[in-house]
N, C-alpha and C positions, 0 to 999 in steps of 0.2 A: 819471285821468278829470277833465277840466276842469270838469265839472258840480260835482264835490265842492269845487272850489276857490273857488266863489262863497261869500262870507261874509255871513251875515246876523246882525245884532246887535239885540237887543231888551232893554230894561230898562223895566219898567212899561208905560206906554202909548207911550213914545218908540221909534220904529223907523227904521232906515235899512238900505239894501241897497247893497253894493258888488259890482259884477260887471265888473271891469276887462277890457276887450277884448271884451266880449260885445255882440251886437247889441241894439238897443232892444227888438226882439221877444223875444229870449231873456231880457232883464232883466224884461220884463213877465210872461212865463210864470213865471220863478223867483220874482218878487215875489208872484205870486198863490199859489204853493205855500207860500212863507214865511208869507204872511198866514194861510193855513189852519192852519199849526202854531201861530202866535201865537193865533189864535182858539180853538183847541183848549185851550190852557193857560189862557187868560183866562176862558173859559166855566167851566172846572173850579173856578177860584178864586171867580168870581162866584156860582156855584151852591152853594158851600160844600162841594164835594167834598174840597178840601184847603185848609188855611189859607194856605199859600204854597208855591211850587214854583220850582225852578231846573232848567232843562233845557238841556243843551249837547251839541254834537256836534263831532267833529273828523275830519279825514282825516290822512294821514301828515305833512302840512306845517303844519297849523294849524287853528284853530277855523273851522267852517263854519256853525255856528248857535249862538246863545246867547240865553237869555231868562230873565226872572225876573218873577213876578207874586205878588201877595198880601202878607201881613204876616209878619214874623219872629215876632211874638207877637200872637195875636188880641186886639183891644181896645187895642193900642198903636200909635203912629203909624209906627214904623220899617217901611219897605218891605223886602220881600225883594228883594235885588239879586244880581247874578252873583258878587259877592265876599263874600256872606254866608257865615259859618262855621257848619257843622252837625256834629253827631255822625254820623260815617260808619259807626260800629259795625263790622259784619263786612266791610265794604269794606276795613278795616284788614288783613285776612288776606292779600290779594294783595301788599300792600306788605311785610309781615313776611316772607312767603315769598320775595319777590325778594331781600330782605336775606340770608336763609338761603342762597339759591342763589348769591349772590356768594361766600359762604364755602365752598360746595361747589366752585366754580371754583378757589378758592385751595388746595383740599385740606385745609382746616381742618374741614370737615364731610363726612360720607359718607352718601349717601342710603340705603344698604342695610346699614350697620353698626348694631349695637344702639345705640339712643339712650342707654342707660344708661352707655355709655363717656364720654359728655359730661355727662349729668345723672343721676348715680347714683340719685337718689331715685325716678326713674321705675320702677326695677327692682322696687320693692315693690308696684306696682299689680297687683291681682288681678282676675279676672273674676267678676262678680256672677252667682250661680246662682239666687238667690231669697232668701226670708226664712223664718226659723223661726217657730214658733207665738207666740213672744214679740215678733215683729216685728224681730228682729235679722238682719242680712244674712248670707248664706252665700256665701263666695267660695272660689276656687281659683286656683292659679298659671296664667298663660296658657301655651298650648302653644308659643308662639314669642315671641321678643323683639320689642319695638316698635322700628321704625326711623323715620328722618326721612321716608322716602317714605310710610310709613303715616300719619304725622302730617300731611304736606302733602296727602294724598289723602283724609283723613277715613276711613281704614280701620283705624286703630289699635284701635278699640273704645270710645274715649271718646264721651260724648254731652253734650248740654245738658239741664238739667232742664226747660227750656221744652217740650221734645218727648219727655220720658221720665218717666212716672209712677214708674218704679222708682228713678230718680235722686232724685226728690223725696222718696221714702220713705227712701232711703239717707241723704240729707243730714239728714233729721229724726232718724233713728236715731243718727247719728254726730255730730250737731251741727256740720255742715259748712256754711259760708256759701256763698251763691251766687257765681258767677264774677264778676258785675259789682261785687262788693265789692273786687276786686283784692287780696284777701288770699291769701297763699301756701297757706293751708289749703284754699282753694276748689279747688285742683288735686288734692286727695286723694280724688277720686271714683273709683269702680271702672270697669273696662271692662265693656261690655255684651255683648261677644263676643271671640273670640280675634283677635289682630292679623292683618289680611289677609283675614279671612273675608267681610266685606261692608262696605258704606258706611253710615256714620251720622254725622250732623253734630254736632260737639262742640268740646271745649276743646283740640283737637289743636294749633292754631297758637299757643296760649299756651305750650305746651311747646316748640314750635319757637322761639318768642321766647326762652325760657330757654336753649336751646342756642346761639342767637346771642350772648347775653350771656356764656355760659360760655367760648366760644372767642375772642371779641373782647376780653373784659375790660372791656366798656363796658355801661352801662345801655342798654336797647334803643332808647329814644328818641334817645340820643346817637349810637349806631351808625347808625340810619336817617337821622338828620339829616346826618351827615357823608358817608355813602356812597350815599344815595339821594335824599333831599329836596333837599339843596344842589346836587348835580350836575344835578338836573332843574329847579331853580328853583321848587320847591314851598315858597313862603315862608310859607304859612298852614296848614301841616300839622304837628300835634304832639299828644302826649299831654296836655301841660299847656297850658291855655288862657292865652296871654299877654294882657296888657291890651288891645293893639290888636286881637286876635282877639275878645276878649269884647265889644268895642264893636260887632262885626258879627255877634254870635252869635244864631242862631234857637233858640227853645225847642221842646221836644217837646210835641205835643198828643195827648191820649188821646180816642179816639172812644168815646162812651157808647152804651148800648143804644138810645137814641133817635136816634143818628147825629150828635149835636152834639159839638163838641170842647171840651175843657178843657185849658188850658195847664198843663203840669207844670213849674212854675217851679223846683222844687228837684231835678228829676231830672237828675243830672250824674254823669259818671264821676269817681271820687275823684281829687282833684288832688294828693294826697300819698300815692300808693298803695304798698303793700308790693312789688308788681311791676307793671310797665307791661304792660297787657293787649294783647299782639300780635294776639290774635284779635278785638279789638273796641273798643279804647280810644281810637282816634284821632279828632281833630277836623280838618276840612279844608274846602276850598271846591271848587266844581265846576271852576274853572279849574286848580287844582292837580292834581286827580285826572285831568283830561284830559292833563296832561303825562305821567303814568304810562301812560295809555292809549296815547299816541303812542310811548312807549318800547317797548312791546310791538309796536305796528304797525311800528316801524322796526328791529326785530330787535336791540333792546338799545342803540341809539344815540340820544342826545339832545343837540342843540346841539353836535355834534362830539365829544361825550364817549361812549366805549363803556362804558356803565354796566353792562351785562350782555353776555356774549359771544353772538353769533348762535346758536351751538349750544345755549347754555343756554336761550335763548328758545324755540328749536325744541322742546326737551325739555319745557319748561313748558306749552306749548300743545297737547300731544298726550296721549292717554290714558296714565295712569300707574297704573291700578288693575286692569288685566287685564279679566276677565269680570264684575267687579262693576259694578253700576249705581246711579245716583242714584235714590233712592226718595222717596215723599211723607213729609213730616214731619207727624205727627199731634200736634196741640197738647195739651199737658198744663197750659197756662197761658193760657186764652182772653183775658185782658186784655192779654197781651203778644204773642200770635201766633194767627192763624187756622191751620187746616191749610194747609200750604204745599208747593207743587210748581210749578216753571215748566214750561209746556208738557206738561201731563198726557197720558200715552199715548205720548209720544215717548221713545225710548231716549236716555238721557243718561249721559255718563261724566265723568271728572274728571281734570284736569291738575295742575299745580303752581303756583298754586292757583286753578283756575277750573273751573266747570261747562262742559262741552262739549256742544253739541247735535249729534247725529249725523245729523240730517236737517234740511232747510230748515225754519226756524221760521215760524209764522204771521205774524210781524212782517216777514218778508222776509229775515231774516238767514240766510245760507247755512249749510249743514252745516260743522262745524268752527269755528263761532263760540264765543266765550267770554263768560261773564257771571258775576256774582254780585250780592250785595245786602247791605244792612245792616238791622238790626232796625227802625229808625224809618222804614222804607219809603224807603231810598236804594238805587239800582240803577245798574249799569253794564254795558255790553257792549263787546266788542272783536271785530272781524271781520277776521282776518288776510287772508282771500282778497280782499275788496273794498277793504280799507284804510280802513275807517271804524269809529268807535266813538263811544260817547256816555255821558253821565252824567245821571241824573235824581235830584234830591234833594228830598224832602219831610221833614218831621219829625212823623211820625204813628205812633201805635200803635192797634191791634195790627198786627204784621207781616202781609204779604200782605193789606193792607187792601182792603176791597171796592170802594173808589173809587180809591185811590192806585195800586195795582198795575195795574188796567186803563188808567189814565192813562199810566203808564210804557209799557205795551205800545203804546198809541196813539201816543205820542211816537216810539218807535223805528220803528214802521210808517211814520209820516209822514216821518221822515228818509230811509228807503229810497225812499219815493215821490218824493222830490226828485231822485233820481239820473237 
């Protein structure tokens, strides 16, 4: 579609449009639509809905829209720009999963073999049944073995304490640190149900990252850099924040009860971790992540490199968890997350590793679209049928923020309105 190939670029208040080969009338119409998207984002920053925002969209060939408004840190002069580095949190999951699927292609990992063949320590994980009168957990062995497919679809039984009061209680009883500590002990939480029984969001991709390390013989970040980031030209994506990345780093802001933001200057993923958190430890930029979006849109090819086989991408973007459904996540940690569900009331399933909307979304995204997010209100979508995707990056807590999430929806809707 030629409409998608018109590229619009905005940084701060400077804007220009390129519509090569288009008539003056078409340029005028597209410029008006672009201006509406610009105004949407700028109003959100000026009204204090978000401290800063980066919003970018792509088709299969390249960027079709990019913009940045606001500040990297409130009260400081540095502007949010399209090359600003942010914590992408759980947007890391799709990247780690892609690395795992490369190893499935090579026969080094098997989606349906017991994961314990690769990471034996996972075999000791039991299902939490409750707590005794002394507050100590009662557990039992799972009915079936955990597989890589379970991990990539969040059906293994693992959870996050942010959305499970039982896990909070278990961690307290067993003195287990939270996953964001990147300590190996943080992976020793129980299953909330038997593998394959249902969907629940959790530390699954951290275990998948461990499997990548086990069969590749490399630290997860090294493996991903060599086999995914470098081939894609993702030059500002890493677990460890390099000095050049830190110079462009935005900080996370916490929304208080009064709606005002406070910059969390010390909130950062450990830079010398026991394990690199494949489920949420990466820092990146919007432009870098769009390169991954295009990889999926182009059936695994990037700049002439076949980074993933087309058949692998086809598998990743379809339902891999049977009759299970994605459900609402009820917060157990209000400062970190609100109750969270995308498109409530719409049936949603899961691929490897994306949420899939089974009906047309209110944003205009067709059925079969892919998406997910990161804790600090970062979001992406990939639309294989239309060939469009996008990234929205803020650095705001709690997750599913009352202002930032609707702004993401509005941005995605605006991109579809430009078609």
